[in-house]
Residue, then its C-alpha position, 0 to 999 in steps of 0.5 A: m195714301l188717302p188724304s184726310a180732312e179735319v172738320f167740325c161736327p155740326y152737332c157737338g162742334e168737336p174737331i174730327e178727322l176724316v179719311i177721304d177716298d178721293s179716287a171715287g170722285d164727288q160723293r155724299y155719305i153718312e159717317d158717325c161723329q167720333v165724339c158724340c156718335r150722331p150721323i153727319v152727312v159728308a159731301v166730298s167734291l174735287d176742285e179743278d186740281g183734283e184736291p178734295r173739298v169736304d163739307v159736313f152737315g147735320e141730317d136735318e141740314a142736308 
């Protein structure tokens, strides 16, 4: 089962839940907000214990 992370859209501020594929290691990709449909840059990194850390940015912030 893939882990999920609740993040807040950098545009509309609404909470959204993202499913994270932690088997791919560190990654960066774009996913549309489920509320306002704007593109969010998602950055996933794994800590020392293999737990994913998720940061989100607007396209102009990344």
